N, C-alpha and C positions, 0 to 999 in steps of 0.2 A: 504494500500500500504506500502510495506516494502522496505528498501534499504540496500543492502550489499555493502560496499565499498571494492574492491579488490585492495590493494595497496602494493607497494614494495618501500622501501626507497633507493634512490640512494646514493652512497658513499658521505659522507660529507653533506648530505641534512638535514636541521633542521626540527624538528617536526612542527614548525609554517609554514614552506614552504609546507610541505606535506599536512597539513590541508587546506591551501589556494588552493593548486592544486586540491584536492578532491572536495572542495566546488565549484570551477570553473567548474569542470566536472558535478557536480550536477546541476548547473544552466543551462548547455547546454541541459540537459534532462528535464528542466522546473520543477525541484524539488525545491520548495521554502523553504528556511531555516527556515523562521518564522513558517510555518505550520509543518515542521518536529519537531521543538522544542515544539510545542503545543500538537501534537497528538501521540508522541512516534513512528513515522513511521520509524525513523532511528534506527534499532535494533542491527546491528552488523557490524564489520569490520574484514576483513581477511588480515593478514599481513605476512611478511616473518620472523617474530620473532626477528628482530633487536631491540636493546635497544631503539633506537629513536622512535620505533613504540609502544613498550610495557611498557616504563618507567612509574612507578606508579604515579609520581608527574607531570611531564611535557611531557610525551610521547604523541604520537598521540592519542592513545586510551584514555588516561586520559583527554586530551583536548576535545575529542568528548563527553565523559561522562559528563564533566562539562557543555558543551553547549547543548547537546541534552537529557541528563538524565542518571541516574545511571544504567538504564536497558541496555545500549549499551554494547554488549559483544565483546571482542577482541578474535580473533581466529587465531591460527597459521596455515598457509596454508598447507594442507595435501600433495600437490604435492611437496612442499619444504621439508616436513618431510620425504617423500619417498626418496628423494635424499640424505638426511642426514643419513637415516637408512642404505642405501646401502653403502655409504661411510664408515660408522662405521663397516659394515660387512667386507668390503675389508681390512680395517686396522687390523681387528682381525684375519683374516685368511691369514697369511703371504705367504702361498703357492700360492696365487693369484699374488704375485709380479712378478714372472717370466712370467706369461701370459700377465700382463699389459705391461711389458717391451718389450715383443716381438711385441705386436700390436702397441705400440708407435713407435718402430723402423720401422715397416711396413708403418705406416702413414708418417713418415719422408721420407722414400724411394720414395714414390709415390707423395707426396705433393710438394716435393722440386726438383724433377727431371723429366722434360718433356720427357727425353729419356726413363726413366724407365716406365713412363706412356704409351708411344707409343709402347714399346716392349711388355708390358703386354697386351695392347689392341690388338695387332696383334695376340698374342698367344691365347687370349680369343676368338677372332673371328674365328681363325683357328680351335679351338676345339668346336666351337658353344656353348660357355658359355657366358651368359650375363655378361658383365663387370659392376659391380655396383661401385659406387664411394666409396672408402675406406675413412672413415672420422676419425676425432680425437676420442680418447677414454679415459675414466676415467678422464674427466675434469669436469668443472662446468656443471650442468645439464647433467650428463654423461649417464643417463639411455637411453634416446632416441638415442643419438649419438653412444653409445656403441653397442646398438642393431643393428643399421645400419652397423657398422663396422664388427661385428661378423657375421651377415647375409651375408655380401659381401664376407668375407673370406670363409664361408661355401660353398656358391654357386660357387665361383671362385677357389676353392681349387686346382684342377688339373692345372689350368692356372698359379696360383702362384708358385706351385711347379716346373712346367716346366720352368718358367722364372728364378727362383732361380738357377736351374741346368744349364740352358743355360748361364746365366750371370757369373756363377762360372767358366765356360770354355771359356769365351770370352777373347781372347788374347789382344783385344784393351783396356781392363780395367786394372787398376793397380792391383798389387798383393794383396794389402790391400782390394780392392773392391771384387776381386774374392774370397778371404778367407771369407769375410763377407757373401757373397751370399752362399758359401758352408755351412757355419754354419747355416744359415737360412733354407736351404734345409734340412739339417740333423735334425734340430728341428721340422720342419713342417712335416717331414716324419716319425713321431713316433705315436704309439698308444696313449701314454700318453697325447701328445699335442692335438690330435683329441678328446680325451675324455674331456679334459678341454674346448675345443671349443664347443663341443656338450652340455656340462653342462651349459656353459654361454649362449648359444643360447636358451636353454629351459627356464632358469631363466629370461633372458632379454626379451624374448617374453612376459612373464606374466607381468613383471615389466613395460615394455614399454606400454603395453596395459592399465595397471592401470594408468600410468602417463597421457595417453591421455584421459582416462575417467575423471580423476580429473580436467583436464584443459578444458573439454568440456563446452560450454556456457550454456547447459541445466542441468549441474550438480549442485546439491544443497548439503547442509550440511549433510542431511540424506543419500542421494545417495553416497556421498563420503565415509562415514564410511562403508556402505554396500559393496562398491567396494573393500575397503581395506580388510575387513573380508573375502570376497570371494577369493581374491588373496592369502591370508594367508592359506586358506583351500586348495587351489590348490598346493601351495608349500609344505604343510604338506603331501599331497598325493604323490607328487614327492619323498619326503624323505622316505615315507613308501615303495614306489615301487622301490627305488633305482635309481631314476632319471625320467626325462620326456621322451617324445616319441623320441626325437633326440638321446639322450644318450642311450636309450634302443635299438634303431634301430642300432646304431653303435656297441653296445656290441654284438648283434646277428651277425653282419658282421665280426667282428674281434674276432673270436673264435678259429680258427685253426692256430696255430703258423706257420705252414709250408706254409700257403697260405695267410698270412696277407697282405691285400691290401684294398684300399679305392679309389673309382672312378678311378681305373686304376693305382694308385700310390702304389708301394711296400712299406711296412712299417716295421720298427723295433719297439721293445717294448718301449725303452726310459726310462728315469728316472721317478719315481712316481711323479704325478702332484697333482692337487687339489683333496682333499677328498670330494666327493659329499655330503655325510651326514653332514660333518662339515660345509661346505659352506652354505648349505640349512638351517641348524640350525642357523647359524649366521645371515642370511638374515631374517629368520622368527622372531628370538628373538629381533633383532634390530627394525624391522618393528613394532612388537607388543609394544616394549618399547616406540618408538617414537610416536605412535598413541594412547597410553593408556590414555593420558590426554584428556578426552572428556567432554566438558562443560556440566553443569547440564541442560542447555537449550536443548542440543541435546537429552539427555535421555527423557526429558519431551515431546519434539516434536515427539519423536519416539512413544509415547503412542497414538498419534492421528492416526497412521496408522492402518487400519482395520486388516491387516494381523498379527498384534501383539496382537490383542484382544483374550481373551479366548473364548471358545465355549459359545453360548448363554445359553446352559443348565447348565453351571458352575455358582455356586452361586456368584462367584467373578465378573461375567460379569456386574451386575447391577451397581456397583460402581467403576469398573475398570477404571483407568486413571484419576479419578477425582482430586486426589492430584496434578498430573502434570498439569491438566487444570487450577487449582486454582493458582499454582505458575506462570504459563505463563500469566494468566490474570492479576495478580498483577504486573508482570514485564512490561507488555505493557499498564498498566493503565486502564484496563477494569474491569467491575463488575464481581467479582469472582462468585457470585451466579448465575448471568445471564449466564455466560460462562458454568458453570457446568450443568445448566438446558438444555442449548442448546446442550451440548455434550451428555447428556442422551437421548434427543430426536433424535439426529443424529444416535446414536448407535441403537436405537430401530426402527426408521422409515427410516433411510437413506435419500436419496434425497438431496435437496439443503440445505446446512448448514445455520442456522440462523445467522444474522448479528454479534451477539456477538462471534460466533465461527469462522466466516469466516476469520477474521483477523489472527487467530491462524493458520488456514489452509494456509493462504498466507505466513505466516512466515516459515512454513514447506514446502511450495510449493507442497502440496499434490493435487492430482487430484480429488477433491471432485466434484460430479456432480452438475451442475448449475453454 
């Protein structure tokens, strides 16, 4: 039995308090600390990367290693690394600033004004468009909230544009308000803004999906990195193809200048917006950089997966993965020779893994039969 603690330090929280909180939770699940100390069952903790968690001398990880053994591995949460990678990408591509500012203004308009909410709701119902809640964007944990905001804008595009135009002509509003809505309508009714919106929708669809996978209860350390690599591959495909399906569909729609329109809204070209290739490159590069640090235990556990083994006809098959199994056995206080023999038998015969190997499979959360 292995235990992964998933912990995040609150502001101002000490390492000692975090350790106490985790051990209290462990006791609720009847995980006895004395047994964990004896049999190396506590193998890793996943943190938010804060210094209180990872400090070499007195951080949470160091305290757990002192108490439960030097084999305990500290791991920076991949979902958190995803958020940091996208934040880095946004900062490096300054063309995204205008898009961020527009959506932030949109959020303020509808979150702070019941009147604007009612008017938009009436227009959306009139045009038979589902009104989705427009949420904050580009804040903490921005991937999920930004995806919802962008999806809402895409689906409610005609209603938003109509509301902006109607409000810009509303004599009951102040001159300043009418001017503001007029500017928003002008910005919204451009090809360049729609291209930015489509690009963000394509990218955020993938990143939001990745974020949900990384936060799923059945996700483990191996599945996490596999999901990251798969998402990077999709984003690279977008880059090669000139964008995802939303951006490509929009490009096909907006091809004839004399008849530029989208969902019934006449469009102008507008100023150049975000360069798709540049933004996708920034996201890919920063995601790769943020996830490049993969603990040795991850690489070793990866060798236990049958789909990573060479063909049985390959000479390397006979001893494949044995160095990794030996390292894992030493790390978890098992007999290296017994673990290697068990791994050889499992590779050749399959079926239920022997006891010496079963704990390594548990660490990797692999679906070994039996």
